[in-house]
C-alpha positions as CSV (number, residue, x, y, z in Angstrom):
1,X,23.2,6.6,13.7
2,X,25.0,3.7,12.0
3,X,22.0,1.5,12.6
4,X,19.9,3.6,10.2
5,X,22.4,3.3,7.3
6,X,20.7,0.1,5.9
7,X,17.4,2.1,5.9
8,X,19.1,4.9,3.9
9,X,20.3,2.3,1.3
10,X,16.8,0.8,1.0
11,X,15.1,4.2,0.8
12,X,17.4,5.5,-1.9
13,X,16.3,2.7,-4.2
14,X,12.6,3.1,-3.2
15,X,12.8,6.8,-3.9
16,X,14.1,6.7,-7.4
17,X,11.9,3.8,-8.5
18,X,8.7,5.5,-7.2
19,X,9.7,9.0,-8.4
20,X,9.9,7.5,-11.9
21,X,6.3,6.4,-11.7
22,X,5.2,10.0,-11.9
23,X,8.3,12.1,-12.8
24,X,7.4,11.6,-16.5
25,X,4.0,13.3,-16.2
26,X,5.1,17.0,-16.5
27,X,7.7,16.2,-19.2
28,X,5.1,14.7,-21.5
29,X,4.5,17.8,-23.6
30,X,8.3,18.3,-24.2
31,X,8.7,14.6,-25.0
32,X,5.9,14.8,-27.5
33,X,7.5,17.7,-29.3
34,X,11.0,16.3,-29.3
35,X,10.0,12.7,-30.2
36,X,7.0,13.5,-32.4
37,X,4.9,11.1,-30.2
38,X,1.1,10.7,-30.2
39,X,-1.0,10.7,-27.0
40,X,-1.3,6.9,-27.1
41,X,2.5,6.6,-27.3
42,X,2.8,9.0,-24.3
43,X,0.4,6.8,-22.3
44,X,2.7,3.8,-23.0
45,X,5.7,5.7,-21.8
46,X,3.9,5.9,-18.4
47,X,2.0,2.6,-18.6
48,X,4.9,0.3,-19.7
49,X,6.9,1.2,-16.7
50,X,4.1,0.6,-14.2
51,X,3.1,-2.5,-16.2
52,X,6.6,-4.0,-15.9
53,X,6.5,-3.2,-12.2
54,X,3.1,-4.9,-11.8
55,X,3.8,-7.9,-13.9
56,X,7.2,-8.7,-12.6
57,X,6.9,-7.9,-8.9
58,X,5.7,-11.3,-7.8
59,X,8.3,-13.0,-10.1
60,X,11.2,-11.0,-8.6
61,X,9.7,-11.5,-5.1
62,X,10.0,-15.3,-5.6
63,X,13.5,-14.9,-7.0
64,X,14.4,-12.8,-3.9
65,X,13.1,-15.6,-1.6
66,X,15.3,-18.1,-3.5
67,X,18.5,-16.1,-4.1
68,X,18.5,-13.6,-1.3
69,X,16.9,-10.1,-1.0
70,X,20.1,-8.1,-1.1
71,X,21.3,-9.9,-4.3
72,X,18.1,-9.1,-6.1
73,X,18.0,-5.6,-4.7
74,X,21.5,-4.7,-6.0
75,X,20.8,-6.4,-9.4
76,X,17.6,-4.4,-9.7
77,X,19.4,-1.1,-8.9
78,X,22.1,-1.9,-11.5
79,X,19.5,-2.7,-14.2
80,X,17.5,0.3,-13.3
81,X,20.5,2.6,-13.7
82,X,21.4,1.2,-17.1
83,X,17.8,1.4,-18.4
84,X,17.6,5.1,-17.1
85,X,20.7,5.9,-19.3
86,X,19.0,4.2,-22.3
87,X,15.9,6.3,-21.7
88,X,17.9,9.5,-21.7
89,X,19.6,8.6,-24.9
90,X,16.4,7.4,-26.7
91,X,16.1,8.8,-30.2
92,X,12.4,8.1,-30.6
93,X,9.3,7.0,-28.7
94,X,9.7,3.3,-29.5
95,X,13.2,3.1,-28.0
96,X,12.0,5.2,-25.0
97,X,9.1,2.9,-24.4
98,X,11.3,-0.2,-24.6
99,X,13.9,1.3,-22.2
100,X,11.1,2.2,-19.8
101,X,10.0,-1.4,-19.8
102,X,13.5,-2.5,-18.8
103,X,13.6,0.2,-16.2
104,X,10.4,-1.2,-14.8
105,X,11.9,-4.7,-14.6
106,X,14.8,-3.3,-12.5
107,X,12.4,-1.4,-10.4
108,X,10.3,-4.6,-9.8
109,X,13.4,-6.3,-8.3
110,X,14.0,-3.2,-6.0
111,X,10.3,-2.9,-5.0
112,X,9.8,-6.6,-4.3
113,X,12.8,-6.7,-1.9
114,X,12.7,-3.3,-0.1
115,X,10.0,-4.1,2.4
116,X,11.4,-7.5,3.2
117,X,14.8,-5.9,3.7
118,X,13.3,-3.4,6.2
119,X,11.5,-6.2,8.0
120,X,14.6,-8.4,8.3
121,X,16.9,-5.6,9.4
122,X,14.8,-3.9,12.1
123,X,12.8,-5.2,15.1
124,X,10.6,-3.9,17.9
125,X,10.2,-0.1,18.0
126,X,13.0,0.4,15.5
127,X,10.9,-1.6,13.0
128,X,7.9,0.7,13.4
129,X,10.1,3.8,12.9
130,X,11.9,2.2,9.9
131,X,8.6,1.3,8.2
132,X,7.3,4.8,9.0
133,X,10.3,6.5,7.3
134,X,10.2,4.0,4.4
135,X,6.5,4.6,3.9
136,X,7.0,8.4,4.0
137,X,9.6,8.1,1.3
138,X,7.3,5.8,-0.7
139,X,4.3,8.2,-0.5
140,X,6.3,11.4,-1.0
141,X,8.4,10.0,-3.9
142,X,5.4,9.2,-6.1
143,X,3.9,12.5,-5.2
144,X,7.1,14.5,-5.6
145,X,7.8,13.1,-9.1
146,X,6.0,15.9,-11.0
147,X,7.9,18.6,-9.0
148,X,11.3,17.0,-9.7
149,X,10.2,16.4,-13.3
150,X,9.2,20.0,-13.8
151,X,12.5,21.4,-12.3
152,X,14.7,19.0,-14.3
153,X,12.8,19.3,-17.6
154,X,12.7,23.1,-17.6
155,X,16.3,23.5,-16.4
156,X,18.1,20.8,-18.3
157,X,15.6,19.0,-20.7
158,X,13.5,16.0,-20.3
159,X,16.5,13.7,-20.5
160,X,17.6,14.9,-17.1
161,X,14.7,13.1,-15.4
162,X,16.4,9.9,-16.2
163,X,20.0,10.9,-15.8
164,X,19.4,12.0,-12.2
165,X,18.9,8.3,-11.3
166,X,22.4,7.3,-12.1
167,X,24.3,8.9,-9.2
168,X,21.6,7.9,-6.8
169,X,21.6,4.3,-8.0
170,X,25.4,4.1,-7.7
171,X,25.4,5.5,-4.2
172,X,22.6,3.0,-3.2
173,X,24.5,0.0,-4.6
174,X,27.7,1.0,-2.8
175,X,25.9,1.6,0.5
176,X,23.9,-1.7,0.2
177,X,27.0,-3.8,-0.3
178,X,28.6,-2.2,2.7
179,X,25.8,-2.2,5.3
180,X,23.3,-4.9,4.4
181,X,24.1,-8.6,5.0
182,X,23.8,-10.9,1.9
183,X,21.3,-13.2,3.6
184,X,20.8,-16.9,3.0
185,X,19.5,-18.5,-0.2
186,X,16.1,-20.2,0.0
187,X,14.9,-23.5,-1.3
188,X,12.7,-24.3,-4.2
189,X,12.6,-22.9,-7.7
190,X,10.9,-20.2,-9.8
191,X,7.3,-20.7,-10.8
192,X,7.8,-20.0,-14.6
193,X,4.3,-21.0,-15.8
194,X,2.7,-18.8,-13.1
195,X,4.9,-15.9,-14.0
196,X,4.1,-16.2,-17.8
197,X,0.3,-16.5,-17.2
198,X,0.2,-13.6,-14.8
199,X,2.3,-11.3,-17.0
200,X,0.1,-12.2,-20.0
201,X,-3.1,-11.4,-18.1
202,X,-1.7,-8.0,-16.8
203,X,-0.3,-7.0,-20.2
204,X,-3.4,-7.9,-22.2
205,X,-5.8,-6.2,-19.8
206,X,-3.7,-3.0,-19.9
207,X,-3.5,-3.1,-23.7
208,X,-7.2,-3.6,-24.0
209,X,-8.1,-0.6,-21.8
210,X,-5.7,1.7,-23.7
211,X,-6.8,0.5,-27.2
212,X,-10.5,0.6,-26.2
213,X,-10.1,4.3,-25.3
214,X,-8.5,5.0,-28.6
215,X,-10.3,2.8,-31.0
216,X,-13.6,1.9,-29.3
217,X,-14.7,-1.0,-27.1
218,X,-16.1,-3.0,-30.0
219,X,-12.8,-2.9,-31.9
220,X,-11.5,-6.4,-32.8
221,X,-8.2,-6.1,-31.1
222,X,-9.7,-4.6,-28.0
223,X,-12.1,-7.5,-27.7
224,X,-9.4,-10.0,-28.4
225,X,-7.1,-8.5,-25.7
226,X,-9.9,-8.6,-23.1
227,X,-10.5,-12.2,-24.0
228,X,-6.8,-13.1,-23.6
229,X,-6.7,-11.3,-20.3
230,X,-9.7,-13.1,-19.0
231,X,-8.5,-16.5,-20.2
232,X,-5.0,-15.9,-18.6
233,X,-6.5,-14.8,-15.3
234,X,-8.7,-17.9,-15.1
235,X,-5.8,-20.1,-16.1
236,X,-3.6,-18.6,-13.3
237,X,-5.6,-20.3,-10.6
238,X,-5.1,-24.0,-11.7
239,X,-1.5,-23.2,-12.7
240,X,-0.7,-21.9,-9.2
241,X,-2.6,-24.8,-7.5
242,X,-0.6,-27.4,-9.3
243,X,2.8,-25.6,-9.0
244,X,5.1,-27.2,-6.4
245,X,6.5,-23.8,-5.6
246,X,3.8,-21.3,-6.5
247,X,4.6,-17.6,-7.1
248,X,1.5,-16.7,-5.1
249,X,0.2,-19.0,-2.4
250,X,-3.5,-18.9,-3.2
251,X,-4.4,-20.2,0.3
252,X,-3.6,-16.7,1.5
253,X,-6.5,-15.3,-0.6
254,X,-8.9,-17.4,1.5
255,X,-8.0,-15.1,4.4
256,X,-10.3,-12.1,4.4
257,X,-7.5,-9.8,5.8
258,X,-5.0,-10.6,3.1
259,X,-7.6,-10.4,0.3
260,X,-8.7,-7.0,1.8
261,X,-5.2,-5.7,1.8
262,X,-4.8,-6.6,-1.9
263,X,-8.0,-4.9,-2.7
264,X,-7.0,-1.9,-0.8
265,X,-3.6,-1.8,-2.5
266,X,-5.2,-1.9,-6.0
267,X,-7.7,0.8,-5.3
268,X,-5.2,3.0,-3.3
269,X,-2.8,3.5,-6.2
270,X,-5.6,4.0,-8.7
271,X,-7.4,6.6,-6.6
272,X,-4.3,8.5,-5.3
273,X,-2.0,8.7,-8.4
274,X,-3.7,7.7,-11.7
275,X,-5.3,11.1,-12.1
276,X,-2.1,13.1,-11.7
277,X,-1.1,12.7,-15.3
278,X,-4.3,14.4,-16.4
279,X,-3.8,17.3,-13.9
280,X,-0.3,17.8,-15.3
281,X,-1.7,18.0,-18.9
282,X,-4.4,20.4,-17.8
283,X,-1.9,22.7,-16.0
284,X,0.4,22.9,-19.0
285,X,-1.9,22.6,-22.0
286,X,-4.9,24.6,-20.7
287,X,-3.5,27.0,-18.1
288,X,-0.1,27.4,-19.9
289,X,2.0,26.7,-16.8
290,X,5.7,25.8,-17.2
291,X,6.8,22.3,-16.2
292,X,8.2,23.7,-12.9
293,X,5.1,25.6,-12.0
294,X,3.0,22.6,-13.0
295,X,5.0,20.4,-10.7
296,X,4.8,22.9,-7.9
297,X,1.0,23.1,-8.3
298,X,0.9,19.4,-7.2
299,X,3.1,20.1,-4.1
300,X,0.3,20.0,-1.6
301,X,-0.1,16.2,-2.2
302,X,3.6,15.5,-1.9
303,X,4.3,17.8,1.1
304,X,1.2,16.6,3.1
305,X,2.0,12.9,2.4
306,X,5.5,13.2,3.6
307,X,4.7,15.1,6.8
308,X,1.8,12.9,7.8
309,X,3.7,9.6,7.1
310,X,6.7,10.8,9.0
311,X,4.7,12.0,11.9
312,X,2.3,9.0,12.1
313,X,4.8,6.3,11.2
314,X,6.3,6.0,14.7
315,X,2.9,5.5,16.2
316,X,1.5,3.0,13.7
317,X,2.5,-0.1,15.8
318,X,0.1,1.0,18.5
319,X,-3.0,0.6,16.3
320,X,-4.5,-2.1,14.1
321,X,-3.4,-1.7,10.4
322,X,-7.0,-1.4,9.2
323,X,-7.3,2.0,10.9
324,X,-4.6,4.0,9.1
325,X,-5.1,2.1,5.8
326,X,-8.9,2.4,5.8
327,X,-8.9,6.0,7.0
328,X,-6.2,6.9,4.5
329,X,-8.2,5.5,1.6
330,X,-11.3,7.4,2.8
331,X,-9.3,10.6,3.0
332,X,-8.0,10.0,-0.6
333,X,-11.6,9.5,-1.7
334,X,-12.6,12.8,0.0
335,X,-9.7,14.6,-1.7
336,X,-10.5,13.2,-5.1
337,X,-14.2,14.2,-4.7
338,X,-13.0,17.8,-3.9
339,X,-10.8,17.8,-7.0
340,X,-13.6,16.4,-9.2
341,X,-16.1,19.1,-8.0
342,X,-13.8,22.1,-7.9
343,X,-12.2,22.0,-11.4
344,X,-14.3,23.7,-14.1
345,X,-13.7,25.5,-17.4
346,X,-12.8,28.8,-15.6
347,X,-10.7,27.3,-12.8
348,X,-7.1,28.1,-12.0
349,X,-4.4,26.1,-10.2
350,X,-5.7,27.2,-6.8
351,X,-8.7,24.9,-7.3
352,X,-6.4,21.9,-6.7
353,X,-4.8,22.9,-3.4
354,X,-7.4,21.7,-0.9
355,X,-8.2,18.4,-2.6
356,X,-4.5,17.5,-3.1
357,X,-3.8,18.3,0.5
358,X,-6.6,16.0,1.8
359,X,-5.6,13.2,-0.6
360,X,-1.9,13.7,0.5
361,X,-2.9,13.2,4.1
362,X,-4.6,9.9,3.1
363,X,-1.4,8.8,1.2
364,X,0.7,9.6,4.3
365,X,-1.6,7.5,6.5
366,X,-2.0,4.4,4.3
367,X,1.5,4.0,2.8
368,X,3.6,3.2,5.8
369,X,1.3,0.3,6.9
370,X,0.1,-1.2,3.7
371,X,3.1,-3.4,2.9
372,X,4.3,-4.0,6.4
373,X,0.8,-5.5,7.3
374,X,1.2,-8.0,4.4
375,X,4.8,-8.9,5.4
376,X,3.7,-9.5,9.0
377,X,0.9,-11.9,7.7
378,X,3.3,-14.6,6.4
379,X,6.3,-16.5,7.6
380,X,9.7,-14.7,7.2
381,X,10.6,-17.1,4.3
382,X,7.7,-15.8,2.3
383,X,8.2,-12.1,3.1
384,X,9.3,-11.4,-0.4
385,X,6.2,-13.0,-1.8
386,X,3.8,-11.1,0.5
387,X,5.5,-7.7,-0.1
388,X,5.6,-8.4,-3.8
389,X,1.9,-9.4,-4.0
390,X,0.7,-6.2,-2.3
391,X,3.1,-4.0,-4.4
392,X,2.0,-5.9,-7.5
393,X,-1.6,-4.9,-6.8
394,X,-0.5,-1.3,-6.1
395,X,1.2,-1.1,-9.5
396,X,-1.7,-2.9,-11.3
397,X,-3.9,-0.2,-9.8
398,X,-1.8,2.6,-11.2
399,X,-1.4,0.9,-14.6
400,X,-5.0,0.0,-15.1
401,X,-6.1,3.3,-13.5
402,X,-4.1,5.4,-16.1
403,X,-5.4,3.2,-18.9
404,X,-9.1,3.2,-17.7
405,X,-9.1,6.9,-16.7
406,X,-7.3,7.8,-19.9
407,X,-10.1,6.2,-21.9
408,X,-12.7,8.2,-20.0
409,X,-10.7,11.4,-20.2
410,X,-10.2,11.0,-24.0
411,X,-13.8,10.4,-24.5
412,X,-14.9,13.5,-22.6
413,X,-12.2,15.6,-24.4
414,X,-13.4,14.6,-27.8
415,X,-17.1,15.3,-27.1
416,X,-16.6,18.8,-25.6
417,X,-17.2,22.0,-27.5
418,X,-13.8,23.5,-26.5
419,X,-10.4,22.5,-25.1
420,X,-11.1,24.2,-21.8
421,X,-14.5,22.6,-21.4
422,X,-13.1,19.2,-22.5
423,X,-10.3,19.2,-20.0
424,X,-12.7,20.3,-17.2
425,X,-15.2,17.6,-18.1
426,X,-12.5,15.0,-18.3
427,X,-10.9,15.9,-15.0
428,X,-14.4,16.0,-13.3
429,X,-15.1,12.4,-14.4
430,X,-11.6,11.1,-13.7
431,X,-11.6,12.3,-10.1
432,X,-15.2,11.2,-9.4
433,X,-14.2,7.7,-10.4
434,X,-11.0,8.0,-8.3
435,X,-13.1,9.0,-5.3
436,X,-15.4,6.0,-5.8
437,X,-12.3,3.7,-6.0
438,X,-10.9,5.2,-2.7
439,X,-14.3,4.8,-1.0
440,X,-14.6,1.2,-2.0
441,X,-11.0,0.4,-1.0
442,X,-11.4,2.1,2.4
443,X,-14.6,0.1,3.2
444,X,-13.0,-3.1,2.0
445,X,-10.1,-2.7,4.3
446,X,-12.1,-1.6,7.3
447,X,-14.5,-4.6,6.9
448,X,-12.0,-7.3,6.3
449,X,-8.7,-6.5,8.0
450,X,-9.1,-7.4,11.6
451,X,-6.6,-7.6,14.6
452,X,-4.7,-10.8,14.8
453,X,-5.9,-13.5,17.2
454,X,-3.3,-14.6,19.7
455,X,-1.7,-17.7,18.4
456,X,1.5,-19.5,19.2
457,X,4.4,-18.6,17.0
458,X,5.2,-21.2,14.3
459,X,8.8,-22.4,14.3
460,X,8.6,-25.0,11.6
461,X,10.9,-24.6,8.5
462,X,9.5,-23.1,5.4
463,X,7.7,-25.6,3.1
464,X,7.1,-25.4,-0.6
465,X,3.5,-24.3,0.2
466,X,3.7,-22.4,3.4
467,X,0.5,-21.2,5.1
468,X,0.3,-17.6,6.4
469,X,0.6,-16.8,10.1
470,X,-2.2,-14.9,11.7
471,X,-3.1,-11.9,9.5
472,X,-4.1,-8.6,10.7
């Protein structure tokens, strides 16, 4: 069993960073009361964490390739723990939002390195099992966040959802230093211009979506933020093409398989998890459930995701990646469609069970394969970049999904004649859009991600601009 200790160390970090994506959801009403926060402030408590993850994943992936994956992983764990303590001690919403941003930066270092650490540690059948377990933890952690958040908030206060990270992070650091090798440092240097431009584009787009929902799409700052996001996104291409050590090798995007994986990753996270925050608000503000019961109402997604990922993970190496990823996204789409059509003004929590279970099965199928397929598509020296790119698009999907769906939800809520009707109309629209995202993502993966052609293995040393090996 000793051979699985490195996996335990990696999964501990993955668990707490992904739990914290959704653990805040059911604690939002208590936070609002204690910190006197507005709805837009509450959105930023969620969004700034996911935004920091999305904006910094490729940066920390490049740093990991340069300085070693274990070094960045332990540094990320340490920063995450300190930021979690600051979140718990925050006296107001502004401090909490700032601390959540720092927490996201630590999480980015952990997320960018965990898949590469699994890939470097395990091989053959063990690698399939390891990625299956890692994927199960990934899928179940994000889905289980509301359950843990409800238990901790009701039992100890919302501060406990952050304090619980401290002992887990300490254990993960101690185990990592004991069982994972330090690894060699890479060559090259950090692509600072690329990192700045990408971060600016992600931050401006998220801000534009949130502000547009609150103040209207013709608002001056909203339009300006969209313009800045567009300009930064366009500038990212020539910046990366001229960089001697690019943060993202744009040559990979010419491969349909890699581009399809990025598209699937973006739409997967948007479809599967962005709507959970609105379900949590509905369960508490309309149905009057406690945080614990609200979290338990979302249990079908978490439980199904974990069971399916754990059961299917050991068999994933026998099939092409497009099958579980594409099928998973289509199941998520079906589950979201069920949620969108089953919730109405007179619904109770039982209306969620079937849709959440179907979506959870999709999460369990797609998660174990999504990152490993990208890691397998590039040389080992660029594993950090590949894993970080896919995870970046995952977190961008969550961040932009919450912002975009939040704008739609708020608009439906304001135009409805009653609170119950407004929430029902908002949830209906949110999950119909989520279903469309899952459907598009599933079709994109099934049409673009093909089995690898047999090619000789490349043995040349990593170059500043490596080309990917055969993609799946």
